N, C-alpha and C positions, 0 to 999 in steps of 0.2 A: 225293189218294188216301189213304185211311185204311189202318190195318194190314191186311195180307193174311194171311188165316187158311188154312192148308193142312193137310188131313188126308186123305191119299190113298193108294190102293193100286193097283198095276199089276204084272201078271206079263208077262214077255217072255223071249225067248231071249237068253242072255248073250253069244252069239257063240262060246262055247266048247263048245257042244253040251249045255249044262245050263240048266234053267229058272232064272230070276232073278225075285225079288219085291222090288219097291220098296214100302216101307211106312213112311211118314213122317208126322209131325205137328209143326208149329211155326208161329210167326207171323213175318212180315216187318214190321219197324217202318217207319212212314211217314217219308219224307224223309231216309233214311239209306242208306248203302251196306252191303248184307249180302253177305258172301262165303261160298259153300258150298264147303268144301275137302274133297278126298278123292282117293284114287288112281283111276287109269283103271279103268273098269268098275264103279264104285260106284253108278252111276245118276244122276250129276249132270246130264248133258245131257238125259236122258229127263225128269228133273224139270223142267227149264226148258221143255221142249216141252209138258209138261202144264200148266204155269202159263200159257204163251202160248196154249194152246188148239189147238196143232198135233197133239196126241194126246189121247185120252180115257182117264181112269182107269177101273178096274173097280169100285172102291169108294171111299167117302169123299166129300169135298167140297173145293172151293176157293171162298173168299168174300173179296170186296173191299169193305171198309166195310160189311159185313153183307149185301151183294148177292151172290147166288149166281152164280158163273161156271160151276160144275159141281157137281152133286149126284146121286150114284148112286141115292139113295133115291127121288127123284122123276123121274129121267132128264132133269133140266134141264141145258142146255149153252149157254153163250154163245159164239158164234163168235169167232175171233181178232180180226177187224176191229172188233168192238164192245167190246173189252176195254181199249182205250187203251194198248196195250203195243207197244213197239218192241224188236226183238231184233237183236243183233249177234253173228254167227257168226265162226268162224275164216275161212271163205270169205266175203269181204266183199260179193261180188255187186254191185260198182259198175257203172254203165252205161258201157261203154267208149266209146260214141259221143257222150257228153255231157261238157261241161266240168265243172270243179269246181262253179261256181255253178249250172249246169243240174242237176247231180245233186242238189244241196241243194234248189233251188227245186221240182223235180219231186216231192220227198218232203214238202214243206212242207204243214202242215195248212191254211194260209191264206196269202194274198198279203201278206207282211210283210217287205219289203226290209230294214227296220231290224233285225229279229231275225236275218235271214240274214247281214247284214253283221257283226252282233255275234258270231254263231257262228263265222264265218270268221276274225274277228279273234282270238277266244279260242283257236282251233285253229291259228293262224298260217297260214291259207290265203288271206287276202284278196289278197295279192300274187300268188297262183297261180290266181286265179279263172278265168282263160281256158285253163288247161292241162287236158289229158285224163288219165285215170287212168294210162295207160301212160307218161306223162311225169313221174310222181311217184315218190318213194321209198316204201319199205314203210311207214315211219312216217307219211308224208304221206297215203298211202292209208288208213291206220288213222284218222287225224284226220278225213279226209273221211267215212268211214263213221260215225264218232261224230257229226259235225255233221249229217249227213243223218238219222240216227236222231232226234236232238234237235229237228230242224226239224219233226217230226211233233207236237211238244208232248206227248210221252207222259207218262202218270202213272207208268208203270213201265218202266224200261229193263232188259232182260235181256242179259247178256253171257256168251257161251259161249267162254271162254278165248281172247279175241280177240287177245291180245298174245303168244301162245306162240311164234310164228315170228320174233319180233323180237329183236335183240340187246339185251343188258342195259342199255346206256346209253339207247337209244331207249325201252325199256319204262319205265324210271324217269321219263323226261320225260312220257310219256303217263299214268303214274299221277298225277303232279302235276296235269296238265291235266284229267284226269277228276274229280279231287277238286275243283278250282276250278270246273268246269262244274256239278257237283252242288251246290256251295254257292251258286252264282249262281242256278240255276234251280229248285233245291229238289225235283227229282224223286227218286223211290224207285228204287234200283238193286239188282239181284241179279246177282252174278257168280259163275261157277263156276271153280275153279282147282285144279290139283294141285301148284302151286308155293307152298310155305308162306311164303316171304319175301314174295311178291306178295300172298298172302292177308292176311298181317299188316299190310302197308303200306297196303292199301286198306280193310280192313274196319272199320266201326264196330260191326257186329254179325256174329258168326262162327258158322258151323254146320259141324260135322264129319260127313261122310257116309261110312259104311263098310258095304259089302255091302248097300246098300239101306236102311240104318237110320241114324237120327241118333244119334250116340254122345255128342255134346257140343254145347252151345249157350251163347252169352253174349258178353261183351266179349272182344275178341281177346287181350288180355293174360292173361286167365284161361283161355280156350280153348286157346291155343297154348303159354303159358308156365306155366300153373298158378299164376299169381300175380296179385295186384291191385297195379298200379304207380301210385303217386301222383307221377309224374315229369313234368316239363314237356317233356323232349326224349326221343324214342325213335326210333332210327335202325336200320332193318334193314340188315345188312351181311354180308360173307363174310370169314372168317379166311383170310389169305394167308401169314402166317408167325407163328412163336412162338419166343420166346427166354426161357429161364428162368434164375434164380439160386436161391439157397437159400430165398428167401422169396416172391418175386414172379415172375410171367410177363408179359412184354411181348408183347401181341398187336398185330399189324398187320392192320387190317381194311380192306376195300374196299367203298365205297358208290358205285356208278356209276363215274365217272371219278376220284373222290376216294379217297385213302387216309389213314388216320390211325392213331395208336397209343394204346393204353390198357393200363394195368397192372391185373392181377387177382391175387388170392391163388393160390398153387399148388394149394390144395384145389379152387378153382373151375376152374382150368385143366385139371385132370384129366378134367373132363367134356367138354372141347372139343378138337377136332382141326382141323388145317389143312383148309380146304375147307368147314367147317361154316357153315351159315347161323345168324347170331346177331342179337340185338337189343342195341344199346348204348344204355343209358339213363343220363341225367344227373340226379342227385338231390343238390341243394345242391352241395358240392364233391366229391362222390363219383361215380365212374363205375361202373356196373353192367353186366355182360355176361351175357345169357341165351341159351342154345342153343335154337333153335326146331326 
């Protein structure tokens, strides 16, 4: 799948008794994870539904590799099943009467046991292939939903805040697994999120959506931090304690189940509070901390 070009407008009820207009224009780069970040009610989920073809815009166009999926100018519209798109919602809609393997095989684009085994191995489901969804944990159900979506061999994977109901440690493991799967299979992914740490962790390309408009777009370190970082290590974390002397502040930060400490100048510490989401970046022998 080549770059996805989006320039689309749609009006709808905001749910607060007020009209809402989504009016956006941007490109989704091929073979990368793009995260659309914004608060609830900014139009993120509607935008995914427009890309998937579950809703129609009122103006503009959506083009994939130059091929029109939607164009208001000539009333063209490609139905969802012809777009090569898989979509993952918060409601996973797994088949309760089917086993793990059956759920994946049912969705598969073709009979390819090797690919199905590979997907189950990468999502740690191979030893659970005979279980039913009600016998799985929340994280395992999420892995099954991802494997089932990828069994379709989509050119584009859309994710509508699928990890929001999971605890922090499980989410971070799933982030790593999603990144590994994307690198392995090379699909293009678009995920929407209102969690800035999640968005920063997953995004290779980031878009901020506010009140139906794109306010910022680009590399995640520039979009979320306002900086271009030439660092090898960048870890999203949360500040859990701060201890200061006359010169430095010792931050204790938490990343998943791990905690570690880092010194920052007091001037930098003034911008940070306990509970803040931060990015800890390592540059040569220096540690840098940025609030996100």
